[in-house]
C-alpha positions in Angstrom: 0.0 0.0 0.0 1.3 3.5 -0.9 1.5 5.7 2.1 -0.3 9.0 1.6 1.8 11.9 2.9 -0.2 14.9 3.9 1.1 18.4 3.5 0.4 19.7 7.0 2.9 17.8 9.0 6.3 18.4 7.4 8.7 20.3 9.6 12.4 21.0 9.2 15.4 22.8 10.6 18.5 23.7 8.7 22.2 24.2 9.8 24.3 26.5 7.7 28.0 26.6 8.2 29.6 29.8 7.1 32.9 31.7 7.4 32.8 35.3 8.5 35.6 37.8 8.3 37.1 39.1 11.6 37.8 42.8 11.4 41.0 44.4 12.7 38.8 46.4 15.2 37.4 43.2 16.7 40.9 41.7 17.0 42.1 44.9 18.8 39.2 44.5 21.3 40.6 41.0 22.1 44.1 42.2 22.3 43.0 45.0 24.7 41.9 42.2 27.1 44.7 39.8 26.2 47.7 41.9 25.2 49.9 38.8 25.0 47.6 37.0 22.6 49.2 35.8 19.4 47.9 33.9 16.4 46.7 31.2 16.3 44.8 32.1 19.5 44.5 29.6 22.3 41.1 28.2 22.9 40.1 30.6 25.7 41.1 33.7 23.8 39.4 32.3 20.7 36.1 32.1 22.4 36.3 35.7 23.5 36.7 36.7 19.9 34.0 34.3 18.7 31.6 35.7 21.3 32.2 39.3 20.1 31.6 38.3 16.5 28.5 36.3 17.4 27.1 39.4 19.2 27.7 41.4 16.0 25.8 38.9 13.9 23.0 38.6 16.4 22.5 42.4 16.3 22.5 42.4 12.5 19.9 39.6 12.3 17.7 41.3 14.9 17.9 44.4 12.6 15.9 42.4 10.1 13.2 41.7 12.6 14.2 38.1 13.4 14.8 37.0 17.0 17.9 34.9 17.5 20.0 33.4 20.4 23.7 32.7 20.8 24.5 29.1 21.8 28.2 28.8 22.2 28.6 25.4 23.8 26.7 22.4 25.1 26.0 24.1 28.4 23.9 26.7 26.6 21.7 24.0 25.0 20.1 23.2 28.3 17.9 26.3 28.0 14.1 26.2 27.4 13.7 24.2 24.2 10.9 26.5 23.1 13.4 29.3 23.1 16.1 27.3 21.5 14.1 25.7 18.7 11.7 28.7 18.2 14.4 31.2 17.3 17.3 31.4 14.9 20.5 30.3 16.6 24.2 31.3 16.2 26.3 28.4 17.4 30.0 27.4 17.4 31.0 24.3 15.5 34.6 23.2 16.1 34.7 21.1 12.9 34.8 24.3 10.9 37.8 26.1 12.4 39.3 23.7 15.1 39.3 26.5 17.7 41.6 28.6 15.7 41.3 32.0 14.0 42.2 31.1 10.4 44.5 33.3 8.4 45.1 33.6 4.7 46.1 35.9 1.9 44.0 37.0 -1.1 44.6 39.4 -3.9 42.0 41.9 -4.9 41.3 43.3 -8.4 44.1 45.8 -8.1 46.6 43.0 -7.4 47.2 44.2 -3.8 47.6 41.4 -1.3 45.7 41.5 1.9 45.8 39.4 5.0 42.4 38.2 6.1 41.3 36.4 9.3 38.0 34.6 9.6 36.1 32.3 12.0 33.4 29.8 11.4 29.9 30.0 12.7 26.9 27.7 12.3 23.5 29.4 11.8 20.5 27.3 12.7 17.0 28.0 11.6 14.0 27.6 13.9 11.7 24.7 13.4 9.7 25.6 10.3 6.6 24.1 8.6 7.7 23.3 5.1 4.5 24.2 3.4 4.4 27.6 5.0 6.3 29.9 2.6 7.3 32.3 5.4 10.4 30.2 6.0 11.8 31.3 2.6 11.4 35.0 3.5 13.2 34.4 6.8 16.1 32.6 5.1 16.3 35.5 2.7 16.5 38.0 5.6 19.3 36.0 7.4 21.3 35.7 4.2 21.0 39.4 3.6 23.1 39.7 6.7 25.4 36.8 5.9 26.1 38.1 2.4 27.6 41.2 3.9 29.9 39.5 6.3 30.8 36.1 4.9 34.1 35.3 3.2 33.4 35.3 -0.6 36.2 32.9 -1.5 34.7 29.6 -2.4 38.1 27.9 -1.9 38.0 28.5 1.8 34.8 26.5 2.4 36.3 23.0 2.3 35.3 22.3 5.9 31.7 23.6 5.7 28.5 21.7 5.0 24.8 22.2 4.9 22.6 19.9 7.0 18.8 19.6 7.1 16.7 17.9 9.8 13.2 16.7 8.9 10.4 15.6 11.1 6.6 15.0 11.0 3.8 15.6 13.5 2.4 12.1 12.6 5.5 10.4 13.9 4.0 10.6 17.3 2.2 7.3 16.5 5.3 5.2 16.1 6.7 2.5 18.3 8.3 3.4 21.6 12.0 4.0 21.7 14.0 1.3 23.3 16.5 2.1 26.1 19.5 2.5 23.7 17.8 4.9 21.4 16.5 6.9 24.4 13.4 6.2 26.4 10.9 9.1 26.2 8.5 9.4 23.3 7.8 7.5 20.1 9.6 7.5 16.8 8.8 7.3 13.1 6.8 4.1 12.3 9.1 1.4 11.1 7.1 0.7 8.0 7.7 4.3 6.9 11.4 4.2 7.9 12.2 1.1 6.0 11.3 2.4 2.5 13.1 5.7 3.3 16.3 3.9 4.3 16.0 1.8 1.1 15.4 4.8 -1.1 18.4 6.7 0.3 20.5 3.7 -0.6 18.9 3.3 -4.0 19.6 6.9 -5.2 23.0 7.3 -3.6 25.0 6.7 -6.9 22.9 9.3 -8.7 23.4 11.8 -5.9 27.1 11.2 -5.9 27.1 12.0 -9.6 25.4 15.3 -8.8 27.4 16.5 -5.8 30.9 18.1 -6.0 33.7 15.6 -5.5 34.8 16.5 -1.9 31.2 15.8 -0.6 30.9 12.3 -2.1 32.7 10.9 0.9 33.7 12.6 4.1 34.2 11.5 7.7 31.4 13.9 8.6 29.0 12.3 6.1 30.1 8.7 5.7 28.3 6.4 3.3 25.5 4.6 5.0 26.1 0.9 5.5 23.9 -2.1 4.8 25.0 -5.0 7.0 23.4 -8.3 7.4 25.0 -9.0 10.8 25.3 -6.1 13.2 27.7 -8.1 15.4 30.3 -8.8 12.7 29.5 -6.1 10.2 29.0 -8.7 7.4 27.4 -7.1 4.3 25.6 -8.2 1.2 27.9 -9.5 -1.5 26.4 -7.1 -4.1 25.0 -3.7 -3.1 23.6 -3.2 -6.6 21.2 -6.1 -6.1 18.4 -3.9 -4.9 15.9 -6.7 -4.5 18.2 -8.3 -1.9 18.8 -4.8 -0.3 15.1 -4.3 0.1 14.5 -7.8 1.5 17.3 -7.1 4.0 15.9 -3.7 5.1 12.3 -4.8 5.2 13.2 -7.7 7.4 14.2 -5.5 10.3 12.0 -5.8 13.4 12.8 -2.4 15.2 14.1 1.0 14.6 17.2 0.1 16.6 17.9 -2.8 14.4 17.4 -0.7 11.3 19.7 2.0 12.6 22.5 -0.4 13.3 22.1 -1.9 9.8 22.4 1.4 7.9 24.6 3.2 10.4 26.9 0.4 11.4 30.0 1.7 13.1 33.2 0.0 12.2 35.0 1.5 15.2 35.6 -1.1 17.9 35.8 1.8 20.4 32.4 3.2 19.5 30.7 -0.2 19.5 32.3 -1.1 22.8 31.1 2.1 24.4 27.7 1.9 22.7 28.1 5.4 21.2 25.5 6.3 18.6 27.1 8.5 16.0 25.7 11.0 13.6 28.3 11.4 10.9 26.4 9.6 8.1 25.1 10.8 4.8 21.7 10.0 6.2 21.8 10.3 9.9 19.2 8.1 11.7 20.6 9.0 15.1 18.0 11.8 15.0 15.3 9.3 15.6 16.0 9.9 19.3 14.5 13.3 18.7 12.0 12.3 16.0 14.1 13.6 13.1 16.0 12.3 10.1 19.1 14.4 9.0 20.6 14.6 5.6 24.3 15.7 5.9 25.9 15.2 2.5 25.2 18.7 1.2 28.1 21.1 0.4 28.2 24.6 1.8 25.5 27.0 1.1 26.9 30.3 -0.2 23.6 32.2 -0.5 19.9 32.1 0.2 19.1 30.2 -3.0 21.5 27.4 -2.0 19.9 27.1 1.4 16.4 26.8 -0.1 17.5 24.4 -2.8 18.8 21.9 -0.2 15.7 22.2 1.9 13.5 21.4 -1.1 15.7 18.5 -2.1 15.8 16.9 1.4 12.0 17.3 1.9 11.3 15.8 -1.6 13.6 12.9 -1.0 12.1 12.0 2.4 8.5 12.4 1.2 9.3 10.2 -1.8 10.9 7.6 0.3 8.0 7.5 2.8 5.4 7.2 0.0 6.9 4.1 -1.5 4.6 1.2 -1.8 6.2 -1.5 0.4 4.0 -4.3 -0.8 4.9 -3.4 -4.4 8.6 -3.7 -3.6 7.9 -7.0 -1.9 6.5 -8.3 -5.2 9.5 -7.2 -7.2 11.4 -10.4 -8.2 14.6 -8.6 -9.1 16.4 -5.3 -9.5 15.0 -4.8 -13.0 11.5 -5.0 -11.5 12.4 -2.4 -8.9 13.8 -0.1 -11.5 10.6 -0.4 -13.5 8.6 0.4 -10.3 10.5 3.7 -10.1 10.1 4.4 -13.8 13.7 3.7 -14.8 15.2 1.4 -17.4 18.2 0.7 -15.2 19.4 1.5 -11.7 20.0 5.2 -11.0 23.6 6.4 -11.4 23.3 9.7 -13.2 22.1 13.0 -11.7 19.5 13.2 -14.4 17.9 10.0 -13.0 17.0 12.1 -9.9 14.7 14.2 -12.1 12.7 11.1 -13.0 12.6 9.8 -9.5 11.3 13.1 -8.1 8.9 13.9 -10.9 6.0 13.7 -8.6 7.5 15.9 -5.8 7.0 19.3 -7.4 10.7 19.9 -8.3 10.4 21.7 -11.7 12.9 22.5 -14.4 13.9 25.7 -12.7 14.8 23.8 -9.5 17.1 21.4 -11.3 18.7 24.1 -13.4 19.4 26.0 -10.2 20.8 22.9 -8.5 23.1 22.0 -11.4 24.2 25.7 -11.6 25.2 25.6 -7.9 27.2 22.5 -8.3 29.1 24.1 -11.2 29.8 27.2 -9.0 31.2 25.0 -6.3 33.4 22.9 -8.6 36.6 24.7 -7.4 36.1 23.6 -3.8 39.2 21.7 -2.6 38.8 18.3 -1.0 37.9 18.7 2.7 40.9 18.2 4.9 39.1 15.7 7.0 39.2 13.2 4.2 43.0 12.8 4.6 43.3 13.3 8.3 41.5 10.4 9.8 42.3 9.5 13.4 41.2 6.9 15.8 38.3 7.8 18.1 40.6 7.7 21.1 42.9 10.2 19.4 40.4 12.7 18.2 37.8 12.3 20.9 34.1 11.5 20.4 32.5 14.2 18.3 
């Protein structure tokens, strides 16, 4: 049976990682308090500078009529959730700048070299209802601020991403969480979660063809797994056998089992400590808070980028949840599954996404805009984290 997805329950939140320039005046303010400070700043001095910059951004966003809060660290996130999730947030993310003020050199149009210093901030939206167009206007307002202060050099954004969390009101009817996924409250019904997990796996080659190279594989958005034994990590012999993939996914008996299947951690340390990680392309850890997170998106450099990635994520999840599970059960092989989705062969080109999402309201203008953004980002260097992998014990649990 095809699941009918109503248009009154889709909610989302977006995380935008951006680099903002640090003015000499702001640096002088820090030096007035810490005259011995040198670059790179130590962690304590860095937070002083970060806080000053965050307050500047906060005032500018408030000037657009939008309320926002500064959440510098985990201790700030114990505040009233209605305040936290009902407002725009300015947060610090140490995966962007590693507690340092970054320094570089650029040449302007007159061939004069200038030293620049910048820091990374993460801007989080409130929880929005997707089918309320007001969210687009709010994102436009915030980007009117970010456009005036962000670093314009695309080459600097190799450590930045865009993340979108999605949830639905109707998920309150799902099974109860088990103790390992957190006790309170229900989660998304398993029979909606299974086709979504399958669809994410099914379209992955096509999305990799779309996205710029550095975001095809990163330690902060690792490829989702598909293991047949969560104790040993054994996998299917052929991931392109989508009929076997569906049978494996649809055979799960709980959200915890499905999570471990598609987000299986190959780190002995994390498994030993029962640590639930989030660094997957599709992060199902969010089921603890009734959300699914898509993390594979490259940095947003303007309001159009932000809105495109929201539209794509919502379309992908709505499509996945609407899949007819019984129809997939009847498919005898991969060819039959491809036929169900209107394809002659398994998706592997970005153009296949247009066919798959044809019923999700993504028009020609959307796809042209998305392809154009990927072209604009083609000069992004490979993220540093791809070549700096460390053990969990060395880098700590993020």
